C-alpha positions in Angstrom: -33.9 124.6 31.6 -34.7 126.8 28.4 -38.2 127.6 30.0 -36.2 129.5 32.2 -36.0 133.1 32.0 -32.9 134.8 31.0 -32.7 137.0 34.3 -33.2 133.4 36.4 -30.1 131.8 34.7 -28.2 134.8 35.3 -28.6 134.6 38.9 -27.9 130.4 38.2 -24.5 131.3 36.9 -23.8 134.2 39.7 -24.4 132.2 42.6 -22.1 129.2 40.7 -25.6 127.1 41.5 -25.7 125.3 38.3 -24.6 121.8 37.3 -22.3 120.9 34.4 -25.4 119.0 33.1 -27.1 122.2 32.6 -24.4 124.3 31.7 -24.0 121.7 28.5 -27.5 122.6 27.7 -27.4 126.3 28.0 -23.9 126.2 25.4 -27.0 124.8 22.9 -29.4 127.2 23.6 -29.4 129.9 20.4 -30.7 133.0 22.5 -28.8 135.9 22.0 -28.3 136.9 26.1 -27.6 133.3 27.0 -25.0 133.2 24.6 -23.7 136.4 26.1 -24.0 135.4 30.1 -22.4 132.1 28.7 -19.0 134.5 27.2 -19.2 136.5 30.3 -19.7 133.4 32.5 -16.4 131.3 30.7 -14.4 134.8 31.3 -14.8 134.7 35.0 -14.1 131.1 35.1 -10.9 131.7 33.3 -9.9 134.6 35.5 -10.4 132.8 38.7 -8.5 129.7 37.0 -5.7 132.4 36.4 -5.5 133.5 39.7 -5.5 130.2 41.5 -2.6 129.4 39.1 -0.2 132.6 40.4 -1.4 131.6 44.0 0.0 128.6 43.2 3.5 129.8 41.6 3.7 132.6 44.6 3.5 129.8 47.2 7.0 128.3 45.6 9.2 129.7 48.8 6.9 128.3 50.8 6.6 125.1 49.4 10.5 124.7 49.1 10.9 125.4 52.6 8.3 122.8 53.9 9.9 120.3 52.3 13.3 121.0 54.2 11.3 121.0 57.2 10.2 124.0 58.4 6.3 124.4 59.4 6.0 127.7 60.0 7.4 130.1 57.5 6.4 133.9 57.8 6.3 136.5 55.8 7.7 140.0 56.0 7.0 143.2 54.6 6.9 147.0 55.4 4.9 149.7 54.3 6.2 153.7 54.1 9.7 153.9 53.4 9.0 156.6 50.9 6.8 159.2 52.7 7.3 162.9 54.0 5.2 162.1 57.1 3.7 159.1 59.6 5.4 156.1 60.5 7.1 153.1 58.5 4.8 149.9 59.2 6.0 146.1 59.3 4.4 143.6 59.3 5.2 139.6 59.7 2.7 136.9 59.4 2.4 133.3 59.3 0.3 131.1 57.2 -1.8 128.2 57.7 -0.3 125.5 54.7 -3.7 125.3 53.3 -4.6 128.9 53.6 -5.3 129.8 49.7 -6.4 132.9 48.2 -6.5 133.8 44.8 -5.8 137.2 44.3 -3.4 137.8 46.6 -0.6 140.1 45.5 1.7 142.7 46.3 -0.4 145.4 47.8 0.2 148.6 45.6 -1.4 146.2 42.7 -4.5 145.8 44.8 -7.2 148.1 45.3 -8.2 150.0 48.4 -11.5 148.3 48.6 -9.8 144.2 48.4 -6.5 145.4 50.7 -9.3 145.8 53.3 -11.3 142.8 52.5 -8.1 140.9 52.0 -7.3 142.3 55.3 -9.7 140.6 57.4 -9.3 137.3 55.4 -5.4 136.9 56.4 -5.8 138.3 60.1 -9.0 135.9 60.7 -7.0 132.9 59.2 -3.3 133.6 59.9 -1.6 131.0 62.0 -0.1 134.4 63.6 1.0 138.0 63.1 2.4 141.3 64.4 2.7 144.8 63.4 5.4 146.5 63.9 5.3 150.6 64.2 8.3 153.2 64.1 7.0 156.9 64.2 8.8 160.2 62.5 10.7 161.2 65.1 12.2 157.4 65.5 13.0 157.6 62.1 14.4 161.1 62.5 16.8 159.5 65.1 17.8 156.7 62.8 17.2 157.2 59.3 14.5 155.5 57.4 16.3 152.0 56.4 17.2 151.7 60.2 13.7 152.5 61.5 12.4 150.1 58.7 14.5 147.0 60.3 13.0 148.3 63.9 9.9 148.0 62.9 10.4 144.6 61.3 12.1 143.3 64.6 9.0 144.5 66.5 6.6 142.6 64.2 8.5 139.4 64.4 8.5 140.1 67.8 4.8 140.0 68.4 4.4 136.4 66.4 2.9 134.3 68.9 4.7 131.1 67.2 8.0 131.1 66.6 8.6 130.7 63.0 11.0 128.2 61.4 11.8 130.3 58.7 11.2 133.7 57.5 11.0 135.4 54.1 11.7 139.2 53.7 10.9 141.8 50.9 14.6 142.5 50.1 15.9 143.7 53.6 18.5 141.7 55.0 18.0 141.3 59.0 20.0 140.2 61.5 19.4 138.7 64.9 16.2 137.0 64.0 15.3 133.9 66.0 15.5 131.9 62.6 16.9 131.6 59.4 15.8 133.9 56.9 16.2 134.9 53.4 15.1 138.2 51.7 15.1 139.2 47.6 13.8 141.5 45.8 9.8 141.8 44.6 9.3 139.0 47.4 5.4 140.9 47.4 5.2 139.7 44.0 7.0 136.3 44.6 6.0 134.7 47.6 2.1 134.4 49.2 3.4 135.0 52.7 5.6 138.5 51.9 2.0 139.7 50.1 0.1 138.8 52.5 2.6 140.2 54.8 2.4 143.5 52.7 -1.1 143.9 52.7 -1.5 143.8 56.4 1.8 146.8 56.8 -0.2 149.1 53.9 -3.8 148.6 55.4 -2.6 149.2 58.8 -0.8 152.3 57.7 -3.4 153.9 55.7 -5.5 153.3 58.7 -3.0 155.8 60.7 -2.8 158.0 58.3 -6.3 158.5 57.9 -6.7 159.7 61.4 -3.9 162.1 61.2 -5.6 163.3 58.2 -8.4 163.9 61.2 -6.3 166.2 62.8 -4.5 168.1 60.1 -6.7 168.3 56.6 -4.8 170.6 55.2 -2.3 167.8 53.7 -4.8 165.4 52.4 -3.0 162.5 54.0 -6.2 160.6 53.6 -5.6 160.2 50.0 -1.6 161.0 49.5 -0.8 159.0 52.6 2.0 161.4 53.5 3.7 160.3 50.1 5.4 163.7 49.0 2.5 164.4 45.9 2.4 168.5 44.8 -0.7 169.1 46.5 1.2 167.7 49.7 4.3 169.6 48.8 2.0 172.7 48.3 0.0 172.6 52.0 3.6 172.1 53.4 4.7 175.3 52.1 1.7 177.1 52.5 1.2 176.2 56.6 4.6 174.9 57.7 5.0 171.5 58.9 3.0 169.3 61.6 4.1 167.3 64.3 4.0 164.0 61.7 6.2 165.0 59.0 9.8 163.2 59.0 12.2 166.7 59.4 15.0 164.3 57.8 13.5 163.8 54.5 14.8 167.0 52.3 11.3 168.9 51.3 10.5 168.6 54.9 13.4 169.9 56.4 13.9 172.5 53.7 10.3 173.8 55.0 11.3 173.9 58.2 14.4 175.4 57.8 12.2 178.4 55.3 10.0 178.6 58.5 12.3 179.2 61.4 13.9 182.0 59.2 10.9 183.8 59.0 10.4 183.4 62.4 
């Protein structure tokens, strides 16, 4: 092992293909480059262990419901209640009991790249998942809270496997096909809700990126419809798009101002 170059050892550590015996010998290697590599390697292992512990702690609600006989436990969350434009999207997902994804967390805590990676893993491995989408005009007719509930019911209705219990981020729902519980910050406390938050967020972001191609002046691909300074300025300069929510104050005010000009 001592004869191997630092670059070769770096590759072995990166691949995780080094034996415990070889690693023990490396720790006796006095080369500064080797000790630097080991420090980085140990930090990586600690981070992975911390993420796994976090994942295990976020499985509490799922484990407790399995203890009481529930087999299929769905997590549910939404994305897009606050923006001035675009739909509200809800997702429901049933994860298999042996599902493990260290780093899974509230979608807002993850980078877009990680969200996309996790989206692919979750949709590939889920027992079942459903996506509910309620457009801006329906939001204006119903109000955002009721529209969110409609999207959540749509998501549950799309599940191909009926859940035994549903964990929901904050929103209390009636008329579900099974028992449920809602609690605040669910996307940080339950792996199933966190998975649903990622499906909802990624789905909605992709929708807004498509809308951006139609109306690039509002920068929907970057602000996702939220009321950023630039977005508000674009509404004042160009008026509103067919995707804006008239029931939201800044949009309604801009629409009225535009009507007065005409």
